[in-house]
C-alpha positions in Angstrom: 59.4 121.8 -85.8 58.7 119.4 -88.7 61.8 118.4 -90.7 61.2 117.9 -94.4 63.8 116.9 -96.9 63.6 117.8 -100.5 66.1 116.9 -103.3 67.4 120.1 -104.9 69.4 120.0 -108.2 69.2 123.5 -109.7 71.0 126.7 -109.0 69.8 128.4 -105.7 71.2 131.3 -103.8 70.2 132.4 -100.3 71.1 136.0 -99.4 70.9 136.2 -95.7 72.9 137.2 -92.5 70.9 134.7 -90.4 72.9 131.6 -89.6 69.8 130.0 -88.2 67.9 130.6 -91.4 70.8 129.4 -93.5 71.4 126.2 -91.5 67.7 125.4 -91.2 67.3 125.5 -95.0 70.6 123.8 -95.7 69.9 121.0 -93.2 66.7 120.2 -95.0 67.8 119.9 -98.5 69.2 116.7 -100.1 72.0 116.8 -102.7 72.1 120.6 -102.6 75.1 120.6 -105.0 74.1 124.2 -106.3 72.9 125.6 -103.1 74.9 128.8 -102.2 74.6 130.9 -99.0 76.0 134.6 -99.1 75.6 137.4 -96.8 75.9 140.4 -99.2 75.2 141.5 -102.7 78.8 141.2 -103.9 78.3 137.5 -104.2 75.9 138.0 -107.2 78.4 140.2 -108.9 80.9 137.2 -108.9 78.3 134.6 -109.7 78.5 133.9 -113.4 75.9 131.2 -113.8 72.0 131.4 -114.1 70.0 131.5 -110.9 66.9 129.2 -110.7 65.9 130.6 -107.3 67.0 133.6 -105.4 65.9 133.8 -101.9 66.4 137.4 -100.4 66.6 137.9 -96.7 68.5 141.2 -96.7 66.2 144.3 -96.2 69.0 146.6 -97.1 69.6 144.9 -100.6 69.4 146.8 -103.9 69.2 144.6 -106.9 70.5 146.1 -110.0 68.3 145.5 -113.1 71.3 143.9 -114.9 70.8 140.7 -112.8 67.2 140.3 -113.5 67.7 138.3 -116.7 69.8 135.7 -114.8 67.1 134.9 -112.2 64.1 132.7 -112.9 62.3 133.2 -109.5 62.8 135.6 -106.7 61.5 134.8 -103.2 61.5 137.8 -101.0 61.5 137.3 -97.2 61.8 141.0 -96.4 58.8 143.4 -96.0 60.8 146.5 -97.1 61.7 146.1 -100.7 60.3 144.9 -103.9 62.9 143.3 -106.3 60.8 142.1 -109.2 57.2 142.3 -110.5 56.8 138.6 -110.4 58.5 137.9 -107.1 57.1 135.6 -104.3 56.6 137.4 -101.0 56.7 135.4 -97.9 56.2 137.1 -94.5 57.9 136.2 -91.3 57.8 134.3 -89.0 58.5 131.5 -91.5 57.0 128.0 -91.2 59.9 126.0 -92.5 58.0 123.1 -93.8 55.6 125.3 -95.9 58.7 127.4 -97.1 60.5 124.2 -98.2 57.5 123.0 -100.2 57.5 126.3 -102.0 61.2 125.8 -102.8 60.4 122.2 -103.9 57.5 123.4 -106.2 59.8 126.0 -107.8 62.5 123.6 -108.3 60.2 121.0 -109.9 58.9 123.4 -112.4 59.3 122.1 -115.9 59.7 125.4 -117.6 62.8 125.7 -119.6 65.5 128.1 -118.1 69.0 127.8 -119.7 72.0 129.6 -121.0 72.4 129.5 -124.8 75.9 130.0 -126.5 77.2 131.4 -123.2 75.5 134.7 -123.6 71.7 134.4 -123.8 69.3 133.2 -121.1 66.0 131.7 -122.3 63.1 131.9 -119.8 60.2 129.9 -121.2 57.8 131.2 -118.6 58.5 134.8 -119.4 58.8 134.2 -123.2 62.2 136.0 -123.1 65.7 135.5 -124.5 67.9 137.9 -122.7 71.5 139.0 -122.3 73.0 141.8 -120.1 72.5 144.3 -122.9 69.2 143.2 -124.4 66.0 141.4 -123.7 63.9 139.8 -126.6 60.3 139.1 -125.9 58.6 136.3 -127.9 55.0 136.0 -128.7 53.2 132.9 -127.5 53.6 131.2 -131.0 57.3 132.2 -131.2 57.9 130.9 -127.8 56.3 127.5 -128.7 58.4 127.4 -131.9 61.5 128.3 -130.2 60.9 125.8 -127.3 60.1 123.0 -129.9 63.4 123.5 -131.6 65.2 123.6 -128.3 63.9 120.2 -127.4 64.4 118.6 -130.7 67.5 116.6 -131.9 70.2 118.9 -133.1 67.9 121.8 -132.5 66.3 121.2 -135.9 62.6 120.7 -136.6 60.5 120.1 -139.7 57.9 122.8 -140.6 55.2 120.0 -140.9 55.8 119.1 -137.2 55.2 122.8 -136.2 52.0 122.9 -138.4 50.7 119.9 -136.8 51.7 120.5 -133.2 51.8 124.3 -132.8 49.2 125.4 -135.3 47.2 122.0 -135.0 46.8 122.0 -138.9 46.9 118.9 -141.1 49.9 118.2 -143.3 48.3 119.7 -146.5 47.5 123.0 -144.9 48.9 126.2 -146.2 52.3 126.9 -144.8 52.6 130.6 -145.5 51.4 131.3 -141.9 54.4 129.5 -140.3 56.8 131.0 -142.8 55.7 134.5 -141.7 56.1 133.7 -138.0 59.5 132.1 -138.7 60.9 135.0 -140.5 59.6 137.3 -137.8 61.3 135.1 -135.2 64.5 135.1 -137.2 64.6 138.8 -137.4 64.0 139.0 -133.5 66.8 136.6 -132.6 70.5 137.2 -132.4 72.2 137.3 -135.9 72.7 133.8 -137.3 70.9 132.0 -134.4 68.0 130.6 -136.5 68.5 129.1 -139.9 65.6 128.6 -142.2 65.3 126.0 -145.0 62.3 125.2 -147.2 61.0 122.3 -145.1 62.8 122.9 -141.8 64.3 125.3 -139.3 67.2 124.9 -137.0 68.7 126.9 -134.1 72.5 127.3 -134.3 73.5 126.4 -130.8 77.1 125.7 -129.7 76.5 125.5 -126.0 73.5 124.8 -123.8 73.7 124.9 -120.0 
């Protein structure tokens, strides 16, 4: 068996009762500070952080919908259950080297997946801002605006920047289109999360993890 080692720096949970599988994956990961191995579902109930990757090797598992917003990617190693519409299914027997390459690819994704103000999880890939009670779906333009503010200094951005980089308009273009999108975005987002000014907009973020 080829032994491949990849650096892992994001939150990964493996649900399995197989010590062989757990040890094989663990032994091939470098700096896996956020790699957790559990043998039952109760672990997820007690896990309060976001989960970049959930690997499921429990055929008797039922995954409650309330957890879906916390999980960026699910890799399903079972052949019995379907846990998510967007999950990755891998049949057994596993080729460990290929499996670890899949983990590396997921881990190296540049899509933003973060917790905002301790309550909401933003998933750039799915265009969603979700909590346990609610899921807000953003349009493609709204997602680009939100991401741009999230990546900017103090979460503040000039409307002129959005016109140039999101709408590809020159600086003298009519700004009513962007104002309309910003007002719609503000109405979608949690109360007081987005502040609009004449020439700029800003996300009111107190914590970002």
